[in-house]
N, C-alpha and C positions, 0 to 999 in steps of 0.2 A: 481336641477341637481348638481352633485359634480364636483370639479376640475375646469378645464378651460371651461366647456361647456357654450356656449353662445347662447341664443335663437335667431334665425334668425328673425328679425322683418319684419312684412308684410308692415309696414307703408312706408318704403322706396321704396316699389315696387308698391304702388297704382298708382302713376303717370304713371309708365311703363305699367301697365296692363290696365289702362283706355285708353291709347294710342293704346294698342294692340287690344282692343275691336273693334275699328273701322276698323281694318285692317285684321281681321281673314278671311282666304280664304279656299275654299274647296280643298280636295286632288286632284280633277280633274284639278285644275288650277295650280298645281305644288307647293303647299305650302310645306315649310320645306326645309331642306338642300338638295343640289343637289346630285344626285345619283352618287355613286362611282362604277366604273366597277368591276365586280366580278372576279378579276384575281386569278388564282389558287395559293394557298399557301400550302405548304407541311408540314408546322410546326404544332405544336399542338394549436166662438160666436154663434153658433150652430154648432160648429166644430164637436161634437160627432155625430149629425145627418148626417152632410155632409159626415163624414167618413164612416158611414154605407152605404151611397149611393155610395161612391167612389170606394170601393174595391171589392164589390161583392164576389162571390165564388172564392177562390184561392186555389192553391195546394202547396205542399212543394217545396222548392228549389231543382232543379235538382242536382243530385250527379255527381261530376267529375269522369271520368273513371279512375280506377287505372292504373298505368303504368306497362306495361308488362316487366318483368325482364328476363335477360338471364339465361338459366339453368346452374346449376353448373355441374362439371365434372361427367358423369354417372359412376355408380358402376356396375360392371359385375354381372349378375344373381341376381339382386335385383330389388325392385320396383323403379320407377322413383324418383329421388331425388328432393326435393322442392328447389326452387330458394333460393340462399343465400341472407340474408338480405342486404348485401352490394354489390350485384352483379351488373355489368354494365348493363344498359338497352340494349335490343336487338336493332340492327340497323334496323330501319323500312324502307319500301320503301319510296321514295321521294313523298311528298304530292303535287299533281298537283294543288291543290287549293291555294297554297301559291305562290303569285306573288312577287318574291324577289325584282324586280325593283321597284314596288310600295311601298314595305316596306322600301327600301332604300330612296325613295323620301319622305316618311312620317317622316323620322328622323327630329327632331326639330333643329333649329339653335342654335348656341352656346350661344347667349345671353339669350335664354329661358332655355336651359339645365343648365346653370351655376347658375340659381336661383331655379332649382328643378322641372320644368315642365315636365310632361309625358303625352302621349296620353292615354285616356281610351278606345279609339276606333281606330283600325288601318286602317279602311276604306275598309277592305275586309273580315273580319270575326267577329264572336261574341266571340272571345277569351277574357276571363276575365269577361264575363257576365253570369248571371244565370236568367232564366225566372221563376219568382215566381208565375205566373198566367198562363193563356192559350191564351193570345193575340198572334197574328201571327207575332211576331217580326222577321224581316229579314233584310238582307243587300242588297241594290239595288243601283248601281251607286255611291258607296262611301258614302251611307247614311243609317242610322239605321231608320227603320220605322215600324209602326204598323197601320193596317187599320180596324181590327175587332177582336172580342173575348170579354171575360169578363174583367172587370176592374181589374187591377193588375199592378205589377212592373216588370221591367227588371232591375236587380240589379248587382252591381259589386260583384265579388267573394269574395273580401276582404274588410275589414272595413277601414275607415279613421277617424282620430280624428280632429286635427286642420288642415285646408286646405283652398285653394283658388280653385275655379272651374270656367271654362269658356266653353261655348258651343254656338252653333247656333241651332235654332229651326224654323220650319215652320208648321203652322196649317191652318185649314180652319175656316170659320165663325162658324162652329159647333163644333170645337175641344175643348175638355175639357181634359187637361193633366196636367203635373207638373213634377218638378225635386225635388226629395226627398233627404234630407241631413241628415246624422247621423240617418238613418232609419233602423228598422228591415226589413226583407224580406216581412213580411206581417204586416204592421202597422194597428192599429185600431183607433187611434185618433191623427190626426196631430197636435193638440194643446198640446199633452203630450209626444208622443213617437217618434217624428221626427220633422223635419222642412220641410214643403211642400211649395216650391216656385212655385206658381200656374201659369198655362197657361190656361186662360179661357176668355170667352166673357166679355164685359164691364158690362153686366147686372148681372154677377155673384156676390155674396156677397164678394168674394175675387178675383177681376180681375187680369189679367196677371201682375206679379211682386209682388204680395202680398205673405205674409207668412200666410197660411190658419190657422185660429183660433188664430192668434197671432198679425199680423200687416197688415193693408190694405195698398195698393200701394199709394205712394205719388201722390197727385193730379196733380203735375207738370209733371208727366211722360206721354209722348205721347202714345196713344193707338197703339199697333202694328197692322199693316195692315194684313188682311187675305191673305194667299197665297204667302207671301213674307218671305225671310229669315231674322231673327232677332238674336241679340246677347243677351245672358244671362250670368251674372257674379255674383258669390257669394263669400263672405269671411266669413269663420266660424272659429273664433279665440277665444277659450275658450267659455265664455258665450256671446260673442259679434257676432252678425250675421248682415252682411250688404249685400244688393243685388242691382244689377243694371240691367236695360233693355235698350239695345241700348246706353249704356254709361251714362244713367240717373239714379241717385240714387233712387231706388224704396222703400226700407225699411232700417231702421237702428234700430236694435232690440237687447235688452239685455234679455237673457234667464234666467228664474228662475226655470226651470223644471229639471235642473241638467243633461241634455244630454251631454255625453262626447265623444262618438264614435259610429259609425254605418256605414252602407252601403250607397252608392250613388245609387239612383234608378230613372229610367225614367218611367213615368206612361202612360199607355193607359187606358182611360176611355170611351170617345166617340169622334168620328171624327178622321180622319187621322192625325197622328203626325209624323214628321220627325226630326231627330237630326243628326248633323255632327260636326266635329272639337271639340270633347269633350276632354278637357284637365284638369288636376288637378295638383296643386302644394302643396305637404305636407309642413306644417310649422314645421321646425326641429330645433334641437339644434346642434351647431357646435362643433365637436371634433377636426377636422383639418380644416384649419391651426391652429397651436398651438405654443405657446411661448416656451414650454418645453414638456417633455414626462412624467410628474408626474402622469397622468391618465393611464399610461401603465405600465405593468411589463417590466423588462429587456428582450431583445430579447432572444429567446430560440432556440437551435439547431445551425446550421452553417449559421447564417444570421447576417448581420450587419445593424444597423439602423442609418440613418443620418437625422437630422432635418435641413432644410435650413433656411436662414434668413427670408424667406417669410412664414415659418411655414409648408412647405410641408415635407412629410416623405418619404424618399427613402430607400428601402430594397435592399440589395446587397448580393448575394450568396444564399446558401440554401443547404439542406432543413432546413427550420426553420420558425419561426413566431414571431410576437410581439402581446401581448394580452392586450386589453382594460380591465381595472379592473372592471368597473361597469357592472353587469349582466343585460340582457334584455330578455324578453320572447316574447310577441307580440309587434311588432314594425315595423316602416318603416326606412330603412337604405338607404342613398344615398351617393355615392362616385364618385369621378373623379380620374382616374388613367391614367398614360402614361407609356408604356413599353419603356425601354431605351436600350434594347439589342434585338438581333434576337431570335425568337422562345421562347419568355418568357412564362412560365407557372406559374401562381400565382392564388390567390383566396382570397375571404373574407369568413371567417367561422363565423357562428352565432349559438346561443344556444349551445355553447361548454361546455363540462365538465370543470369547472375552473381548471387551472393548468396542464391539460393533453395536449397531443400532438395533437391538432387540431381534437379532437373528437367532431365534430359538423357538421351541414349542411354546404356545401361549395357552394358559388356562384362563379362559375368558371371565371377566367380571362385568356382568351386564344383566340387569333384572328385567329387561323388556320382553314382552311377548305380545302376540297379535290377538286373534279371537279366542285362542286356546293356549293353555300353558304348555301344550305339546308343540306349539308353533312359536319358537323363540325368535326374538330380534337379535341379529348379529350372533347367532349360534347359541346364546343362552348362558346363564351362570354355570360355571364348571365345565363348559365345552372345551375341547381342544380345537382352537379356532382353525378353520379350514381343513380340519382332519375329521372331527366327528362332533355333531351338534349334541347338546344336552338332551336327554330323553324327555325331560320336562323342566320347566323353570320352577324351582322349589324355594325361591327366595323372593323377598319383597324390598323395594326401594326404601331407603332410610332406616332399615332394620339391620342390626349386626348379623352378618352371614359368616358361617363357618365352612371352610372348604378344605378337603384333603385331596392330595394328588400323590399317586404312586407311579413312578416311572421305573420299569424293570425290563431292561433290554428294549425290544420293540413294543412291549405292552405298556399301556397307560390306562389307569383307572382313576376316576374322580368321584368324590362324594360332595354333596351340598347339604348342609344342615343334617348330616349323618346318613343320607340316603344316596345310593350310587346313581349317577346320571350318565357316566361314560364308561364303556368297556371296549377299548380300542387296541387294535394291533396295526402298527405301521408296516405295511408291506412294500413300501417304495424301495428303490435301490439306495444303497448307502451313499451319503453325501455329508461333507463337512458342515454344510448349512442345512439345518432341519426344515427351513422353508422350502428346500428343494429336494430333500430326500431323507432317508432314515439316518438319524444321528444317535448313537449309543455312547459316544465318548463323553467324558466329563465336560461340563460347561458351567458358566456362571448363571446366577439367578437375578432377574431384573423385575422391579415393580414399576408398572407403567401408569402414566396419566395420558389420556389420548387426545383430549380436546382443550381449547383455551378455557372453557367453562368448568373443567373437571375439578372436583375436590373430593378426595377420598382419604379415609384414615385407616391405616393398617394397625390394629391393636395388638396383634400377635403374629409371629412367624416362627415356626420351629421345624427342625429337620432330623430325620433318622436315616443315616446312610445304610444302603443295602450292599453288603459285601459281594 
């Protein structure tokens, strides 16, 4: 990485995370930050054979529904006009299945957010997941579970490269399941095309805590009891894979197969399996805080940029932006920002046409909502502006907000304060300008200040490229 980029080491976080393993709690017990009242805001080894048995007949990954776009202005006495490529999405009816209070309660505490953790499961929906098989995955009492169907995976919509994963699982004495890392949706050989962290009985060739076809569980690891909740923890850092079960190191493995990125998958094979408190921490390179702005172009438009002694970047005024020089295509972006004036409208733009005026996808920075947090102003914090509104506004003005964006081909997912608010697939025709169509090519990253009264501080910005 060029310039001031510094890779965020996972080693300094291992002690923190091992302590965290023993204290993970279910959503039902009030885990996460406390709920904030929704006050109205008017602002804006015979692994191949085992693999054949494991996966069975599977089907292609389910397609995400395209977002309905608002119609452009009708023309008299002509056929209906197609929606404009950059039209605002239509304001849909409120979704009664979204429990805002539970989403607010699911927000992660600052000590986890500050090192990059997000939830892969919000406790009430399967947003961000795709069923690659036909098992009967469902949400029940804050838990993801499957009880029957053919063997296959429930996968994240987007891929991950280097990351840390934590979750809880519960099986029966008949359960044979697993957590798949850097996997395709339909793997064929866990010794070659993924890392399968197994959940299986002790008489299995690779008991719980093993990496199937790669490394058997450490003999010192206690066998998990049937019918009880247990923790599973994995660190996937370049070619180094480490796993823990209930805080005990189960494998320490160096990969030689060259896997660099893939989905995270939960397997149903046989026997009921339950998962909860599924969290991931992408391992990223820091852009901010910074000692200087040599990795950025000079601010463009009517905006002033100030770098504090701590390395935070404040943008004042607008409309304008500051552009990070290095282009990225598929990547994970994480930033923390705090608005320092009322009604601030800002954004982080990515896959921008270099040197042009914010011609990119925009992750919105705006805390405003109307009568309900499900009814955001200007799309809402974490929205992909004019592509998909935030499910709910899970941030508040004048408080530091943590946002994660993953762009993976046409798929874009975002999280605010650790909870997913966007699960989007861009189905438009390809276009160099993402305001007009699908852009998957590399582009620059821009931080925006929208209005003359705007004042916003970006305390951190980090990136993890996705190969």
